N, C-alpha and C positions, 0 to 999 in steps of 0.2 A: 455731437453732444445730445441725450438724449432727452426730454423732456418727461416728465414725470407722466403716468398715463391715469389718465381721469380714474380710472377708480382707484385708484394708490390714494389716490388728492382727494378724494371724499371719503376715504376712507377714513384716515387724517383727520382731516382737517373734522368730520361731524364728532370725532373724540368731546368737542366743549361744545356742543348742540343739545341738550340731553332733552328736550321736546322728540327727538324725530332716533331716541337712541336705543333704547329695548331689544331689539334685536343686534342690532353691534354690539350693543354692551356684553349681552351674551356671548356674542362673537369673541369680545376681546376676553373674555374674562376664560374664556376655556381656551383661546390662546394662549394665555398667560401664567392658565395653570400648565399645562403642559409643556411651555419651556421651562418654567422652575421643576418639573417634573424631569427633566432630562440636565437640567443645573445640579440638581440634588448628587451627580455621579462625576461631576466637576473634583471635590476635595479629596474623596475618595483617587479618582485615576491621577489630579497631579500632585499625589500622596504615594501613591506605586510607581512614580516616574521621578519621584525628586533627585536621580541621582543624573539625569539630565539635566545638561544646559538652559539654563530659560529662554535662550533666545532661542537654542532649535530643537525647544518642546513651543513654546509660543510659534515661529514659524512653521513647520511639520504638521503643525493642528490645522493651523488655518490656511493652507493652503489645500490641507486634503478635503474644510468644510469646504471651500470660495468653491469645490467640483459637485456643488446642491444646486447650484445658480443655474449652470450650463441646459438642463430639462424645463426649467421656467421662461427660459427665454429659447429655447429648441436650437442652440446650440450656436444660434448665433449674435456669436460675440458683442457686435455693436449697439448691439439695445441692452448693453451691459457698461459702456458709457455714461459717467457724471462730469457734472464741473465740478472744477478743481477745489471748490472754497467745501463744498461736499462731500465730496473724496478729500479734504485733510481734516472734517469732524468723523467719516467714520473712522481713521488708522486713526485719530487719537485713540477710538472708544473700541475700537478690534485689538491693535495692537496695545497700547496701554495699559489698558484692563486688566489685559490676561500676560504684557512681560510681569504689569508689580503683585499678578493674583501667582504665578506661579514663586518666582522669587519669595514673598511671603510662606508663600506649605514648602517652602526647603528650608524653609529658616523656623518657622516658627512653629507648634504642635499645630496638630491641621486642625482639627475641632474648633482652635480655637481664634486659630486665621481666620476659617471662614468664617463665626460668627461675625466675627467684625467685618470684613468682607460682607458679608449680609446685613450689614446699616445702610449698603445701599436707599433699598425705599426711603425712610427718614432720611436721607439727601435727597430724596427729588421732592416730598413734601416742603425741607426746607428751604430751600433752590429757584419751587415753580414759580415764586415771586417775582422774583432776580429777573426771571429768563422768557416766562413766557406773560403776553397778554392776557391784560380781563384777570389777571392768579392776585388774590388776596391771600395772608394765610392769618389767619384765626386763632383765637387762644387755644383751643383744643389742639390746633395740629401742632403747633410748640409743646404742650402740654407731654401730646401723644408720641413726641422724636426723643425729650427729656426720658418719658419714660422708658421706650428703646432703650436710649445710652448708659441710662440706670442699670436695663440688663442685661446689656451685654455684655459692661464692666463688674457684676458682680459674677456670671457664671462664669467667666474665667481668671476670675480674684475666689470665684468661690474657690471651682476643681483643684486648689494650689497642689497638694503634692498627689491628688487621683489625678495630674494631667497626666497624658506621656513629655515622655521628655524632651525637651526643644533638639531638632537637627541642626541647629545651629545658633542661633541668635537672636534670641523670643522677639529680642523689642526691636530691634533691625524689619525682623516678619511681621508684628502687630502692625509698624508707620508703615510698609509698604502694604498690609491687607487694609489701611483704611486711606490709602492713596487710593487704588483699586475699589476700594468702592465710591470716594468720588470724582474717579473718574465714570463707569461708569453713571451716574446716578447724573451728573452734567451729560452724559452724552444722550442718555434716552431724552430729554429734557431736549439738547440740541437738536435734537431730527423732528422730534414733533415742533419746533420752534422754523425750521425752514419749511414743513407743512403750515400751517399758519400765514406763514410770510408768504406762500406762491412758488417755492423753491424743495418742492417736493419734490425724492425719486423713488423707482419706484423697490421692491422688496426683493427683487434678481442684485441691486446693484450691493446688495450685504456679498455678494461674492466676488467686488472688484473689488470694497472694503480687504476683504480676507486676503484675496492674493498681493494688495502690493503690499499689504497689513505685514503676510507670511513671510515675504520677498524681504522686508528691510528688517524682522526680527533676522532670515535666513546671513541678512549681509553684515549683520550685529555679531551674531555667531562666530560667523568667517575670521572676524578683527576682533574682535574680542575672548571669547571663548575657547577653553583646551577644548581639540578633538574626542570623539567619544566613540565606540563604536559602541553602537545598538544591535542588540540581539531581535530574534523575529518573536520571541517575545513582547521587549518595547516595540517593535513594530505594530505589533496585532492595538497591541493594549494604544497608539498613537494615532489609530484609521481606529477605530470603537471614538476615541476623544475627538477626533478632529470630525465624523460626520457625526457623533450627536452633544455633546454641551457646546463643542468650537464651530459646529458647522449649524446644525440643522434649529438650535434651538434660538441661533439671532434671526432667523427669515421667521420663527416661528414669532418670536420677538416681539423684531419689525410690522410684524402681522393687524399682531394684538397694537401695537402704538398708534 
């Protein structure tokens, strides 16, 4: 097992020490914005690949994204080892989130499903007091969260007949999108909790999470889904998906945390 590097530990733990945070906050905000920019392409790519079974798409995308870790550790695979509890958190986040999200995009209209998915920042606000020591929920946070939920509901219901027809069962798609939002918000808080309790991990370990999650997804595909033939266009889009919103975005997000 490789302990978290000092830089990684200091980077995460510093997020809750305001006096020394001006430069760290600027860096974290820049990384978070870059992550969101990459994630902006996720719904469009997922919708373009909705004919690919969710487990297969999740598996191939995460395996492609995990390759980014190799140059970060100078191709020394021993530096990618993490304790089993940490690995469980990572697989919960990467595997669970993407399986539910791609299922949502395959069942509900992409725009509406993504609106529900992007409630995860509100989940972070509401669940932080439950998972992070020393964090309290203020009335303003609750009001902001309620406003966010109401806004998403109005945006979805207000589109009405203008919305694109659902490719499958819309209710199931929205439920999966909500589940994806919950998983991502709780995963983000759990990784922060690991840092605050002295169990941090290096950012390169995201590659380990992606590798294990990708293999697990492909096993599920082999057991539960029909086999499909992928075109050259499909493979190109999956590669872009893996190196962008399913790969680089996770490394940037972890560095931001």
